[in-house]
LOVO-239934 format. One record per residue (C-alpha): residue number from 1; residue in one letter; x, y negated, z. Coordinates in nm, 2 decimals, padded with zeros to 4 digits. Layout:
# LOVO-239934
SITE seq type      x      y      z
SITE NUM    A      X      Y      Z
...
//
This chain:
# LOVO-239934
SITE seq type      x      y      z
SITE   1    M  12.08 -09.68  09.52
SITE   2    K  12.20 -09.81  09.18
SITE   3    M  11.85 -09.76  09.04
SITE   4    V  11.70 -09.97  09.32
SITE   5    F  11.94 -10.25  09.25
SITE   6    T  11.88 -10.25  08.88
SITE   7    T  11.51 -10.22  08.92
SITE   8    T  11.50 -10.51  09.16
SITE   9    L  11.74 -10.72  08.95
SITE  10    S  11.53 -10.67  08.63
SITE  11    S  11.21 -10.74  08.82
SITE  12    V  11.34 -11.07  08.97
SITE  13    A  11.50 -11.18  08.64
SITE  14    L  11.17 -11.12  08.46
SITE  15    L  10.98 -11.33  08.72
SITE  16    L  11.24 -11.61  08.69
SITE  17    L  11.20 -11.61  08.31
SITE  18    Y  10.84 -11.71  08.35
SITE  19    A  10.96 -12.04  08.51
SITE  20    V  11.13 -12.14  08.19
SITE  21    P  10.82 -12.23  07.99
SITE  22    G  10.69 -12.45  08.27
SITE  23    F  11.02 -12.63  08.30
SITE  24    L  11.04 -12.69  07.92
SITE  25    L  10.68 -12.81  07.90
SITE  26    V  10.73 -13.08  08.16
SITE  27    K  11.07 -13.18  08.04
SITE  28    S  10.95 -13.22  07.69
SITE  29    K  10.64 -13.41  07.82
SITE  30    L  10.40 -13.17  07.66
SITE  31    V  10.25 -13.14  08.01
SITE  32    D  10.23 -13.43  08.24
SITE  33    K  10.36 -13.37  08.59
SITE  34    G  10.03 -13.50  08.73
SITE  35    A  09.87 -13.19  08.59
SITE  36    I  10.07 -12.95  08.81
SITE  37    P  09.81 -12.97  09.10
SITE  38    A  09.54 -12.86  08.85
SITE  39    F  09.74 -12.55  08.76
SITE  40    A  09.80 -12.48  09.13
SITE  41    K  09.42 -12.49  09.19
SITE  42    V  09.36 -12.23  08.91
SITE  43    L  09.62 -12.01  09.08
SITE  44    L  09.46 -12.05  09.43
SITE  45    Y  09.09 -12.03  09.34
SITE  46    V  09.09 -11.79  09.04
SITE  47    C  09.41 -11.58  09.02
SITE  48    Q  09.46 -11.51  09.39
SITE  49    P  09.11 -11.37  09.44
SITE  50    C  09.16 -11.16  09.12
SITE  51    L  09.49 -11.03  09.25
SITE  52    T  09.32 -10.94  09.58
SITE  53    F  09.02 -10.75  09.42
SITE  54    Y  09.25 -10.58  09.17
SITE  55    S  09.48 -10.45  09.44
SITE  56    F  09.19 -10.31  09.65
SITE  57    D  09.03 -10.16  09.33
SITE  58    K  09.35 -09.97  09.25
SITE  59    A  09.37 -09.79  09.59
SITE  60    D  09.14 -09.51  09.70
SITE  61    F  09.00 -09.55  10.05
SITE  62    S  09.09 -09.31  10.33
SITE  63    L  09.09 -09.34  10.71
SITE  64    N  09.47 -09.27  10.71
SITE  65    L  09.53 -09.56  10.46
SITE  66    L  09.30 -09.79  10.67
SITE  67    A  09.49 -09.70  10.98
SITE  68    G  09.82 -09.76  10.80
SITE  69    L  09.70 -10.10  10.68
SITE  70    G  09.60 -10.19  11.04
SITE  71    V  09.94 -10.10  11.17
SITE  72    F  10.11 -10.30  10.90
SITE  73    F  09.89 -10.60  10.96
SITE  74    L  09.98 -10.59  11.33
SITE  75    I  10.35 -10.57  11.25
SITE  76    S  10.33 -10.84  10.98
SITE  77    F  10.13 -11.08  11.20
SITE  78    V  10.34 -11.04  11.52
SITE  79    S  10.67 -11.06  11.34
SITE  80    Q  10.58 -11.38  11.14
SITE  81    F  10.42 -11.54  11.45
SITE  82    G  10.72 -11.46  11.66
SITE  83    L  10.96 -11.61  11.41
SITE  84    L  10.75 -11.92  11.37
SITE  85    M  10.74 -11.97  11.75
SITE  86    L  11.11 -11.90  11.78
SITE  87    F  11.21 -12.17  11.52
SITE  88    Y  10.94 -12.40  11.66
SITE  89    F  11.12 -12.40  11.99
SITE  90    I  11.47 -12.42  11.84
SITE  91    F  11.37 -12.73  11.63
SITE  92    R  11.12 -12.88  11.88
SITE  93    K  11.33 -13.18  11.98
SITE  94    K  11.45 -13.28  11.63
SITE  95    S  11.12 -13.20  11.46
SITE  96    K  10.92 -13.45  11.67
SITE  97    E  11.08 -13.74  11.48
SITE  98    I  11.22 -13.57  11.16
SITE  99    V  10.98 -13.39  10.93
SITE 100    K  11.26 -13.21  10.76
SITE 101    Y  11.29 -12.97  11.06
SITE 102    R  10.92 -12.89  11.05
SITE 103    I  10.96 -12.79  10.69
SITE 104    M  11.26 -12.57  10.77
SITE 105    N  11.05 -12.40  11.04
SITE 106    M  10.81 -12.29  10.76
SITE 107    A  11.08 -12.21  10.51
SITE 108    L  11.26 -11.97  10.74
SITE 109    V  10.95 -11.75  10.78
SITE 110    L  10.71 -11.78  10.49
SITE 111    G  10.79 -11.57  10.18
SITE 112    N  10.64 -11.54  09.84
SITE 113    C  10.51 -11.18  09.92
SITE 114    G  10.21 -11.20  09.70
SITE 115    F  10.27 -11.33  09.35
SITE 116    F  10.65 -11.25  09.37
SITE 117    G  10.65 -10.95  09.61
SITE 118    I  10.37 -10.74  09.46
SITE 119    P  10.54 -10.70  09.11
SITE 120    V  10.87 -10.61  09.27
SITE 121    V  10.71 -10.36  09.52
SITE 122    E  10.50 -10.20  09.25
SITE 123    R  10.82 -10.14  09.04
SITE 124    L  11.01 -10.00  09.33
SITE 125    F  10.72 -09.77  09.44
SITE 126    P  10.54 -09.67  09.11
SITE 127    E  10.40 -09.36  09.28
SITE 128    R  10.22 -09.57  09.55
SITE 129    A  09.88 -09.69  09.42
SITE 130    D  09.83 -09.85  09.76
SITE 131    A  10.15 -10.06  09.76
SITE 132    A  09.98 -10.38  09.65
SITE 133    V  09.72 -10.35  09.92
SITE 134    Y  09.99 -10.33  10.18
SITE 135    C  10.14 -10.64  10.03
SITE 136    L  09.80 -10.81  10.06
SITE 137    V  09.78 -10.73  10.43
SITE 138    F  10.12 -10.89  10.48
SITE 139    T  10.00 -11.19  10.28
SITE 140    L  09.68 -11.21  10.49
SITE 141    A  09.88 -11.23  10.81
SITE 142    M  10.09 -11.51  10.66
SITE 143    N  09.78 -11.70  10.54
SITE 144    L  09.61 -11.68  10.87
SITE 145    L  09.92 -11.84  11.03
SITE 146    C  09.95 -12.10  10.75
SITE 147    W  09.59 -12.24  10.79
SITE 148    T  09.64 -12.27  11.16
SITE 149    M  09.98 -12.27  11.33
SITE 150    V  10.18 -12.38  11.02
SITE 151    L  09.95 -12.68  10.96
SITE 152    Y  09.98 -12.77  11.33
SITE 153    I  10.36 -12.75  11.31
SITE 154    V  10.37 -12.98  11.01
SITE 155    T  10.11 -13.23  11.12
SITE 156    R  10.13 -13.20  11.50
SITE 157    D  09.74 -13.22  11.49
SITE 158    K  09.57 -12.96  11.72
SITE 159    K  09.25 -12.98  11.51
SITE 160    Y  09.40 -12.70  11.29
SITE 161    I  09.41 -12.46  11.59
SITE 162    K  09.05 -12.35  11.55
SITE 163    A  08.88 -12.01  11.47
SITE 164    K  08.71 -12.14  11.16
SITE 165    Q  09.04 -12.22  11.01
SITE 166    L  09.12 -11.84  11.02
SITE 167    L  08.81 -11.75  10.82
SITE 168    L  08.71 -12.04  10.61
SITE 169    N  09.00 -12.05  10.36
SITE 170    P  09.02 -11.90  10.01
SITE 171    A  09.27 -11.63  10.08
SITE 172    T  09.09 -11.48  10.38
SITE 173    I  08.75 -11.50  10.22
SITE 174    A  08.87 -11.31  09.91
SITE 175    F  09.05 -11.05  10.13
SITE 176    L  08.75 -10.98  10.35
SITE 177    A  08.52 -10.94  10.04
SITE 178    G  08.77 -10.70  09.88
SITE 179    L  08.81 -10.51  10.21
SITE 180    V  08.44 -10.45  10.23
SITE 181    L  08.43 -10.31  09.87
SITE 182    F  08.74 -10.10  09.95
SITE 183    V  08.59 -09.95  10.27
SITE 184    F  08.27 -09.86  10.10
SITE 185    S  08.47 -09.71  09.80
SITE 186    F  08.29 -09.95  09.56
SITE 187    K  08.48 -09.97  09.23
SITE 188    L  08.43 -10.27  09.01
SITE 189    P  08.22 -10.19  08.70
SITE 190    G  08.41 -10.18  08.37
SITE 191    I  08.39 -10.53  08.22
SITE 192    I  08.43 -10.70  08.57
SITE 193    S  08.72 -10.47  08.65
SITE 194    E  08.89 -10.56  08.32
SITE 195    A  08.84 -10.93  08.38
SITE 196    V  08.98 -10.91  08.74
SITE 197    S  09.27 -10.71  08.61
SITE 198    L  09.35 -10.97  08.35
SITE 199    G  09.32 -11.25  08.61
SITE 200    S  09.56 -11.07  08.84
SITE 201    K  09.81 -11.01  08.57
SITE 202    I  09.84 -11.38  08.49
SITE 203    S  09.88 -11.48  08.86
SITE 204    T  10.25 -11.41  08.87
SITE 205    P  10.34 -11.57  08.54
SITE 206    L  10.13 -11.87  08.64
SITE 207    C  10.29 -11.90  08.98
SITE 208    M  10.64 -11.90  08.83
SITE 209    T  10.53 -12.14  08.55
SITE 210    I  10.42 -12.38  08.82
SITE 211    L  10.75 -12.34  09.00
SITE 212    G  10.93 -12.42  08.67
SITE 213    M  10.72 -12.73  08.63
SITE 214    R  10.81 -12.84  08.98
SITE 215    L  11.17 -12.78  08.91
SITE 216    A  11.15 -13.00  08.61
SITE 217    T  11.02 -13.29  08.83
SITE 218    A  11.27 -13.23  09.12
SITE 219    K  11.60 -13.42  09.16
SITE 220    F  11.91 -13.20  09.12
SITE 221    R  12.05 -13.32  09.46
SITE 222    T  11.73 -13.24  09.64
SITE 223    V  11.73 -12.88  09.53
SITE 224    F  12.10 -12.78  09.50
SITE 225    L  12.31 -13.02  09.70
SITE 226    S  12.17 -12.98  10.06
SITE 227    P  12.39 -12.76  10.28
SITE 228    L  12.10 -12.73  10.53
SITE 229    Q  11.88 -12.59  10.26
SITE 230    Y  12.13 -12.33  10.16
SITE 231    L  12.17 -12.23  10.53
SITE 232    V  11.79 -12.20  10.57
SITE 233    V  11.74 -12.01  10.24
SITE 234    I  12.02 -11.76  10.30
SITE 235    A  11.91 -11.70  10.65
SITE 236    K  11.55 -11.65  10.54
SITE 237    Q  11.64 -11.41  10.25
SITE 238    T  11.92 -11.21  10.42
SITE 239    V  11.97 -11.25  10.79
SITE 240    I  11.60 -11.25  10.90
SITE 241    P  11.50 -10.94  10.69
SITE 242    L  11.79 -10.75  10.84
SITE 243    A  11.68 -10.85  11.19
SITE 244    I  11.32 -10.75  11.12
SITE 245    F  11.43 -10.42  10.97
SITE 246    G  11.63 -10.34  11.28
SITE 247    L  11.33 -10.41  11.50
SITE 248    V  11.08 -10.22  11.29
SITE 249    S  11.32 -09.92  11.27
SITE 250    L  11.26 -09.87  11.64
SITE 251    L  10.89 -09.83  11.59
SITE 252    P  10.73 -09.48  11.54
SITE 253    V  10.58 -09.57  11.20
SITE 254    D  10.60 -09.44  10.85
SITE 255    I  10.93 -09.51  10.66
SITE 256    F  10.73 -09.68  10.38
SITE 257    I  10.60 -09.94  10.63
SITE 258    K  10.96 -10.00  10.75
SITE 259    Q  11.09 -10.04  10.40
SITE 260    L  10.80 -10.26  10.29
SITE 261    S  10.85 -10.49  10.59
SITE 262    F  11.21 -10.53  10.49
SITE 263    I  11.13 -10.60  10.12
SITE 264    L  10.86 -10.85  10.18
SITE 265    F  11.08 -11.05  10.43
SITE 266    C  11.35 -11.05  10.15
SITE 267    C  11.11 -11.24  09.92
SITE 268    P  11.21 -11.60  09.84
SITE 269    V  11.07 -11.90  10.02
SITE 270    A  10.69 -11.92  09.96
SITE 271    S  10.53 -12.18  09.74
SITE 272    N  10.30 -12.22  10.04
SITE 273    V  10.57 -12.42  10.21
SITE 274    L  10.52 -12.69  09.94
SITE 275    N  10.15 -12.64  09.92
SITE 276    F  10.10 -12.70  10.30
SITE 277    A  10.35 -12.99  10.30
SITE 278    E  10.13 -13.15  10.03
SITE 279    I  09.81 -13.08  10.23
SITE 280    A  09.97 -13.24  10.53
SITE 281    G  10.12 -13.52  10.32
SITE 282    K  10.46 -13.48  10.49
SITE 283    G  10.80 -13.34  10.38
SITE 284    Q  10.71 -13.26  10.02
SITE 285    E  11.06 -13.33  09.89
SITE 286    E  11.23 -13.10  10.14
SITE 287    A  10.97 -12.84  10.09
SITE 288    S  11.01 -12.85  09.71
SITE 289    G  11.39 -12.81  09.75
SITE 290    C  11.36 -12.51  09.98
SITE 291    V  11.11 -12.33  09.75
SITE 292    L  11.30 -12.39  09.43
SITE 293    L  11.64 -12.31  09.58
SITE 294    G  11.50 -11.99  09.74
SITE 295    T  11.34 -11.88  09.42
SITE 296    T  11.66 -11.95  09.22
SITE 297    L  11.89 -11.77  09.46
SITE 298    S  11.66 -11.47  09.48
SITE 299    I  11.81 -11.34  09.16
SITE 300    A  12.12 -11.26  09.38
SITE 301    T  11.98 -11.21  09.73
SITE 302    M  11.69 -10.96  09.65
SITE 303    P  11.89 -10.71  09.44
SITE 304    L  12.18 -10.72  09.68
SITE 305    M  11.95 -10.67  09.99
SITE 306    M  11.78 -10.38  09.82
SITE 307    L  12.11 -10.19  09.82
SITE 308    L  12.06 -10.15  10.19
SITE 309    L  11.74 -09.95  10.15
//
């Protein structure tokens, strides 16, 4: 138990350290805050596909693994969809007029299970070469909801509830391409594999650097002085993971899947909350506050929650 705590604490502390250079670069005006979206595009269109292909390339295909991924995808999708719908109905009256409650709806469910979750999971389960692929499945379920239901929740525009939104987005395209290579046991050739590996390894530092940049541009009161944000973040990173673990524990599935569900729901509020607020052009300040506060508090919430494993 102590080892799990210290491993998680050191992993989260290392991730948060990557935010410091971004914070200092913007504060010192060596990087203009207007350049942050360009960094985010590199993360989305270069690093995320590299992380996807790298994760699939590490794992060896088997029918048992494919079945496990299918079960985990179902659990991930249903649990995240159910939570989004639950909070959608809880906030439905206030969210019609106040964008803040639409942002809270996202922040209570969406976690940084890719760039943040994968490094933590790989350190907690070093013997599982397939751990990162399971994280990708969880992330896929989240992204499918982000490009459809989440955008609808934020914008109230039904045009996003379309089948093409499920498939024609960068995350899904990269996942499906990686899945095809994985199923056919096609391993990336040497130099390409090395390039993809390097691209995947910079994804987490870049993600955290971007968060540091955004923290440098945020107002202190926006991030750290909102009682509602503290309530949302603590619920997302402690209460909800416990509820999910309780429900998943009732299912006849492998213990690894139960533990992984708990860990990934413990991840801090996803940067996707801010990304999709920016796409929608609504609630960017509240979204930024939730993401930055959630990431900051994860230094305490994640290690403490791991004690329960």
